[in-house]
N, C-alpha and C positions, 0 to 999 in steps of 0.2 A: 331762716331755714337752716343755714349753715351752723348757727349756734345750737339749734335743736339736734341736728345730726351729730355734732360734737358731743353733746350731753348723752345721747343714746350710745355712741361709741365708747364713751368713758364708762357708762354704767355696765356695758357688756364686758369691758376689760376688767372692771372691779369684780363683776360676778364670776368671770373666768378665773381670776386670781383667788377669789374666795373658794371656788370649787376645787382648784388645785391644792390650796392650803388644807381644805377639808380632807382631800384624798391623802395628802402627805401626813397629816396629823396622826401621830401614833403608829405610822407604818414604818417599821424598822428598815425596810429596803431603800427608803428614800435618802438615806445618809450612810456614811461609813459606820460600821458596827462598833459601838463603844463597849467592847468586851475584851477580856484577856486574849491577846494575840489575834484580835479581830475575828473571833469565832462567831458563827451565826447565833443570834440571841433567841434560841428556840422558846424560851420562856415568855417572849414577847410577840413572836410571830404567830399570827392567826390565819385561818383559812381565807378570810375575806381580804387579806393583804395581797394575795398573789396576783389576782387579775389587774388591779390598779398598778402594781409594781411592774408587771409584764408590759403594760401599756406605756408606762413611763420609761422603762428600760429600752423598749423599741424606739420610742421618741428620741431619747438621748443618743442611741446608736445611730439613728438616721442623721441626727445633727452632726455627729462625729464624721460620718461618711461624707456628708455635704461639705464639711470643712476640708476634708482631704481633696475632694473633687474640685472645689472652688479655690484651692490654694493658688494664688497668682504666681508663686515661685515655680520654677521648672521642677519636674518630678525627680526626686532623689530616693535613695534607699531609706533614709530617715523619715522624710516627710510623706512618704507614700506607703512603703512596705511595713516599716516599724509602726507608723501611725495606725495602719489597718490592724496590725497584730494587737495593738493596745486598746483598740476600740471595743465597745460592747461590754464593758466591765459590769455595769449594773445588771444588764440582761443575763450575763453569765452567772452572776451571783444568785439571782432569783431562780434561774433554771436549775442550778446545782442543788439548791435547798428543796425545791419542789420535787426534784428527781428522787431524793432520798425518801420523801414522804409518800410518793406514789409507789415506790418500790418496796417500802417496808411497813407502811401504815395505811395502805389504800382502803378507802371506803367510798360510799356513794358521793360524798362531798369532793374528795380529791379526784375521783374518776370524772366527775362533772367538770372540774377545773381543767383537768388534763384534756378532756374532749373539746373544751372551748378554746383553749390556748394553742393546741397542736396545729390546726390549719393556719392560724394567724402567724405563728412562729415560722412555719414552712414558707408562707408567702413573704414574710419579712426577709428571710435569708435569700430567697429567690430574687427579690428586688435588688439585693446587694450583688449577688452573683451575676445578674444580667445588667448591671449598671455599666454601660458602654464607656462613659467618661472615666469612671474609676478604673476600668480595665485598660483604657488607653494610657493612663499614667503608669499602671503596673507594667504594661508592655514596653513602654519607653525605658523604664529602669532595667527590665529584663533584657531587652535588645542591646543595651549599651552598658551592661553590668560593669561597674568599676573593677579594675584589676586588683585593687587592694582589699576587696571584701574577704572576710575570714571564711573558713569552711562553714561555720555555723550560719553566717549571713547568706552565703550562697545556697545553703539548704533551705533557709526560710524563703528566699527569693524564688527558688525553683518550686517549692511547695505551694507558694501563693499563686504563682503564674499557672502552674498545672491545675491547681484547684479550680480556677476560673474556666480554663479550657475544658476540663472534665465535667464542669457543670453546664457547658453548652454556650458559652459566651460568643464563640465563633460561628454559631449557626444562624440561619436567617430567622426572621421574626416569627414565621408560622411554626417553625420547629421549636423555637424557644417557648412559644405559647403552649405548644403541646407538652413540652417538658414541665412547664409550670403546672399544668393539669395533672400530669403523672405524679409529680412530687407531692402534690396535695392529696391525691388519691392514695398514694403509698403511705404517707404519714398517718392518715386516718384509718387505713386498713390494717397497718401494723399495730396501731393502738387498739383496734377492735380485736385483733388476734390476742394481744396481751390481756385485755380485760376479760375476754371469754375464758381464757385459761385460768386466770385468777379466780373468777367466779365459780367455775366448775370445780376447781381444786378446793375452794373453801366450802362449797355447798355439800360435797359428798360426806356421808357419815356411815361407817360400818358400826352399828351398835350391837354389843354382845351383852346378853343378860344371863348367860349360863357360865358359871365359873369353869366348868369342864372344857369349854371351848377355848380357854386360855392356856391349856396344857402346853408345856414346852417353853412358854415365854418367860424371860427373866423378870424378876420382881420390879426392877426400875421401869421396865416397859409397861408392865401391868399398872403400876402406880401412875405413870404418865397418862395412860388410857383412862384410868378412873378419874383423874383430875380433869381431863378433857370432857368427859361425860358430865361431871359435876358442874363445870363451867357452863354447860349447855342445859342445865336444869334437869339432868338425869342421874342424880346421885344414886349410887348402888349398882350402876351399870358401867360398862367400859366402852370407850369409843376410839375408833381408829379412822384416820383421814388420809388424804392424798399428799400431805407434806412428807418428804422423804424420811425424816426421823420417826414418822409414825408407821408408814407402810413397809419400809425396808426391814426393820427388825421383826415385824410380823411374818414377813416372807422367810426370814432367816431361821426363826425358831418355832413358829406355831405348828403344832402337830396336826391340826385340823386342815386337811388338804382342800376341802370344799371351800372353806373360808379364805384360804390362801389364794385360791383361784379367783374368788369373787373380788377380793381387794386388789389383786394384781391386774385383773381385767379392767377394773374401774380406773386404775392408774394409767394403763396404756391405751385406754379408749377415750381419754380426755380430748375434747375437741372433735370427737369422731362418733358422736351419738345421735346425729341428726336431730338435735334439739336446738334451743335458743343459743347455746354456747358452741355450736358446731363451727369448726375452723376450716372446713374443706373449701368453701367458696372464697374465704380470705386467702388461702394458699394459692388457689388458681389465679386470683386477681393479682397477688403480689408477684408471682412468678411471671405472669404475662406482662405486667407493667414494667418489671425490671428488664425483661428481654427487649420490650419495645424501646425503652430508654437507651439500652446499650446499642441497639440497632441505629437509633437516631444519632447517637454520638459516634457511630462508625465502627462498632465492635460486633463480632459475630454472635457472641453470647454474653450474658451477664458475667459469667466467670472470667471471660477475656477482659472485660472492663475492670473488674475488681482486682484481678491478679497482676495487672500491669504495674500497680504500685505496691508490690510485695517482693519478698526475697525469691519466691517461687517463680514469678513472672508469667507462667503459662499453665493451662489446665493439664497439659501433657506431663509437665514436671511434677505437678501434684499427684496425678494418677500413678506415675512411676514410683513415687515414694509409697503411696498407699498400697499398691500391688506388691511392692517388695516386702512390706511388713505382713500383708495378708497371707502370703505363701508360708510364713512361719506360724502365724496366729491360728489360722483355721485348722490345720492338722492337730495343733495342740488342744484346741477347743473340742475337737472330735474325740480326742483321747480322754479329756476330762469328762465329757458326756458319758463315755463308756464306763468310766470309773463310778460316776454317780448312779448309773443304771444298775451297776453291780451291787452297790450298797442297798438300793431299794429292793433288789431281788433277795439279798441276804436277809433283809428284814421281813421277807415274806410278802412284800407288796407287789401285786400283779398289776403294775402300771408301766406306762411309758413316760419317761421323764419329760415334763413340759417346762415352759419358761417360768411358770410360777413355782416349780419344784427346785429350780437350780440352786437358789440361795440356801434352801433348807438342807438339801443333801450335800452341798458344798461344805456347810458348817460341820456336818457329820464326818465328811471326808477329812477335813482339817484336823478334827479331834483324833481320828483314827491314824492318820499318817504322821502327825506332828505332836500329838497329845496337847494341842493348843486350843483352849476354849476361850473364844474372844470375850465372852461374858465375864470370865474370871480375870481378864486383863483390864476391863473398864474401871474398876476401883482405883487403878494407878493413873488414870487419865482424866482427872478432874479438870473441867474446862479452864478454871482459873490457873491451875498449875501448867497446863499446856501453853496458855498464853504467856506465862512467865518463862516457859521453856523457849518460846520463839524469841522473847526479849533477850534471854541469856545467850542464845546463839548469835543474835545480832551484835550483842555486846562483845563477845569473844572474837567475832570476825572484824567488826568495824569500830569498836570502842564506844558505841552510842549507848545512851541510858534512857530509861522510861520512868516517868513519875506520874502516877494517877492524879488527876485534877478533879476534885469534888466540887469546886466552885465554878466549873464550866457548865453552862446550860446544855442539856441534851434533849433530844426529841422524843425519847421514850425512857422509862425509868430503868430498864435493864442495860441501857447503853452506857459504856464506860469510856472516858476520855483520858488520854495520856499526853503529857508534854514530852517531847523527844529532844535530847541534847547531845551534842557531839562530845568527843573525848576531852576536849578543852573546856567544856562547860557551856559553849555557845549554843544558842537555840537553833534547832533544825526545823521543827514544826510541831504539829499535833496529829495524833491518830486516834480515831474512835473505833470501838469494837461493838458491833450489834450482833450478838451471837445466836440468839434463840428464836426458834420458829414461833409464829403467832398468826392469828387471823389477819388477812390483809397483806401478808408479806409474800412477795413472789418467790417461787422455788429457787433453790440453788444457793450459790455463794459468789460474792463479787467484791471488787474494790472500786472506789471512785474517790472524788475529791470535792470539797466545798470550795477550795481555792487551790490553784496550781502554783508551783514555784515559778518565779520569773524575776527579772530585774526591771522595775518600773520606775521611770524617772530617777534613775540612779540609786534606788533603794532596793535591797534584797527582800523579796516577798516570800515569806515562809509558808510552805504548803500545809493545807488542812486536809488530811486523808481520812477515809473511813473504810473499814472492812465489815462485810455483812456475811453472817452464817445462818444456818437453819438447823441448829442442834436442839435436842429436847431440853427444855428449861428445868431448873431444879424442882423437885416435888417433895412435899411433906418433910421438909427439913433435910432432905438428901440432896447433895449438890449435883449439878449437871455433870454427867460422866460421858466421855466420848468413845466412839469406836475407833479402831485403827484408821479407817477411811476418813473419819472426821478429823482425827489428829492431822493426817496428811493434808486435808483441806485447809485447816487453820494455818499450817506452815505455808501452803501454796498461796493463799490470799495475802498473807503477810509479806511474801516475796514481792507481790505487786505493790504492797504498801511501801516497802523499802525503795522500790523503783521511783515512786512518787516523792517519798521523803528525802532521798539522797540526791535528788536532781540538783544540778548546778548549771543551769542554762540561762541564757540572757532573755530568750523570747518565749512567751506563753505558748505559742503554736508548736514549739519543738520540745517543751520541757516534759519531764516525767515519762509517762506511758504514751506520749505522742510519737509512737514509732510504728513501723510496719506491723500489721496484724500477726504475721508469722514470726515476728521477733519479740513481741510483747510478752509471750509466755515463758521466755527464757528466765527472767529474774524470779518468776513465781515457781516454776517447776524445779529450778536448781535448788531452791530452799527445801523442797521435799526430801532431798537426799540426806539432809541432816536429821530428819525427824526420828528415825529409828536406829541411828548409829548408837552402839553401846555407850560410848562416852557421853552422848547427848541424853540418852534415856536416863542415865544416872543423875543428870542435872535437873530433870523436871518430873519424871514419872515416880510419884510418891503416893502411897496408899492414902486415900482421903480420910480414913478413920485412924490409922496408926501412925501415919507420917513416914512409914518405912519406905526406903528406896526400893524400886522394883528389883527382885532378886536376879542373880545371874542366870538361874535356870530358866526363868521366863524370857529374859533377853535372848538367850540362845534359841529358845523355841520360836521367837519372833524372827530371828535371823534365818533359822532353818526353813521357815514357811514363807520366806521373802518372795519366792517365785510362785507361790501357790495361786491357782486360779487365774494365772496370767493369760492363758488361752482365751478364757471367757472375757476378761477385762479388755484385752486388746481387740478381740473380735468385735465386741459391741461398739467399741470406740471407732475402729476403722470402718465398720458398717455404717455408722452414722455419718462419718466424713464422706464416704462414697455416696450415700444417699443425698447429702448436701450437693455434691458435685453433679450428680445426676439431674437434680432439679435445675441447676444453673448452667449446665452445658446444653440445655435444650435449645434447639434452633427453630422450632415451631411452637407458637404460643397456644395455650389452651383456649378453646372457643367459648369464653364466658361473656364476651362482649359482642353485641349484634353488629358493631361497626367493623368487626374483623372479617377477613376474607372467608367466604363460605368454603366448606370442604375441609377445614382444619378439624381433625378428630377431637371430639369433646373429651376432655381429660377426666379420668376417674382417679382421684387422688390415692385411694387405697390400692387400686390395681397398679398404678404407677410404682408405688412403694414396694408392693409385693413382687412385681416383675424385676425391679432393680435389685432386690435382695436375692431373688432366685438366680439372676444372672451371675452373681458372684458366689453362689453356692452356700449362702448362710444357712446353717442348720436350724431346724424348727425349734430346738431347745433354747435358742438365743434370739432376741429381737435387738434392733439397733438401740444404742444407749438412749436415743430420743426418736420416737416415731414422729412423722411429719406434723401431725396436728397439735403437738405440744413442743415442737422444736423451736423454742424461742430464739436460740442463738442465731438461727439462719433466716427466720421469717420476721422477727421483730427486734432483733438485736443487731450487733455490728459484725456478725460472723458469716454473712451470706457468702457462699463460695470460699469460706475461710475456716470451717471447722477443722480442716486438716492441720491448722496451725499448731494445735497441741502436739501433734506428732512431729511436725517440722521443727518446732522448738525443742522437742525432746532430743533430737539429734544434737542440738546445741547444748542443752543442759546436761546431758549424760557425758558429753565430752568435756564440758566446763568443770564438772565435779571431779572428773578424772585428773584435772590439773592439781587439785588438792591431794588426791590419792597418791599421785606420783611424788609428791613432796614428803609423803609419809606422815602427814599431819593435816587432818581435816580443818584445822583452824590456822593453817599456815598464814602468817601475817602478810608476807610479801604477795602471796597469791590473792588474798582478800583485798589488799590495797589496790592491786591491779584491776580486779573485777569491779571494785567500787569506782575507780577513776576512769576506766575505759568503757564500762557498760552502765552501771547504775546511775552515775552522775551525768551521763552524756545525753540522755533522752534521744531525740531524733536529729542531733546536730551533725551526724555524718552517716554514711551508708552503713547499714547493720553489719555486713560482713567485714567492713573495714574496722568497725569497733570491736568485733569479735576477734579478729586476727591481731589487733593491737593488744588484746588481753592474752590470747592463747599462743600467738606466734604462728598460727597456721589455721586453715579451715578445719571445721569439726570432722572427726572420723565417725561415720554412721555405725560402726561396729559396736560402739558403746551403748547405743539404744538397744540393740539386740541383746547385748549382755545384761543390760539393766532389766530387761523383761525375762531373762532366763532362756532365751531362744538359742543362744550359742554360748559356749564357754570360753 
């Protein structure tokens, strides 16, 4: 009998090994990537590889956690805190690659993978965060922190300890169980929010079959619309969709007001059409669950919970900043609205300016006040040239160089990869650019990484960064041409890229952009300041046909119009930030759940938003930059109670650029070196204000934000 059982056990083991081998065979995630600089082998990764790799990644991560927990040696910083920071490498790698696919190449296959893995991954990390034996070791190190720890080590220890406490490790079992339920519901609901938005964005089509309805539109926009229609099997027609490069120029140039209204309403009603893609129930659920979670953890509101680990610290500090800017922005926006109304009247249009009219008449006003036609500027902003421009700025500031690598596998044919080297020729890392809009790509622009910088087992790990944009692709032999806003966006995201590339930290959990949410936009936004400086424009703004550098006359017009439409731009941004704070400073939850206390007023998402905007006096001609039902930043991204960060960071970036201005040289080497060493390379290794003061010598002066937007002189 024993012999029989042994044979059965042996056969089971063999079968198990064979199954594992089958799963591993041909799956690139099961071993180190054998590629230049260890980049992901996109030419070998297939959709069917992700789920087995996630399962194996979680299995290996669990084994690593068990090794820490069961270490017979007394807990130390190295064998507990560092070991935890270094764990989960395979899982992180699979997640990073899947993230770029679901963000830029999403289809039913990837959506299905994401839907299956999301609750499993949430449960996996909850199991770690609620591991009492693991926390006991962390607490032992925390309570008796060695005096000789460096500042960076102290930051990692503090972040690790607080991360467990803020996840609920100190709560009793029943509350931990409820947090597990909440975390799982939140992850699945946020995913539903994202997928609804993506599907509704991709599904909408405004098809035009009369050429006269295209009146006013630039030729490149018409060509892009024709290509979109052709790709959908409607050759000879023109199509506009809800990706920003499609709807935005239509609003800016199309003479047909009825079609402008139709397209604009389709854009701002995404997720709010009471159809299968409606996000209102998702919003109510997310807001309620986040509030319940905050209450369980001992906080009055979700905003209180989030802001504890930021520079702002409290909702009151955030609202004080937003209100201080609002008092300048709203009067300027009202003044601009009056000017637009006057243009419409002068043209004999008996209309009241509405939100779908703003961009159209603002473009007319810009031409009238500054003789600046943005469409005439676009030939000087070929996407490839703008990219070379950001490289040139980085080279002049930091001495780094960029070399395109055509032998590196990419996940989509338009993606370009570059090797980045320091002034001494040493490798810094890699950066990918995925610039163009396409079906399955979520809206907006962002930066992320396939691999973060760190020092692992004594070896410097070079970062692999990527930047994503949503610009109109080339059409009919004509290159991709960018608007001024898109140029600024490319500089912005590249600033995030530099933050990741130039990181020189020891620990993964602190490197690159692993900083407070309201500090992370400093490196990105400060880069925007160089974009339209005359000296910089002459470096990259070259006509795509003639190769001639942008003339001084156009540069002067750009400078003259620098503060144009800032009332509108600031008002829509602050309105969105206030809307975010309104959602997350709620102290009563919306009654979507029968388990909740009776008598709680049932929430009407649209009414809540309208009331919040009415309270601050937002004029009808402007809507928030993001309405709630498509506000990914705060409902399915990492910016809940954090959208204010762009303005908080602008206080920093405006003051930081002033440091260069004061030197009389926007490429002052000493200032650039200090910014690199004290900000870009430091990640989250010290308190943000300490890092900033090490660079600037003082806290930032908020006056430069107001000057930057033209509100004061």
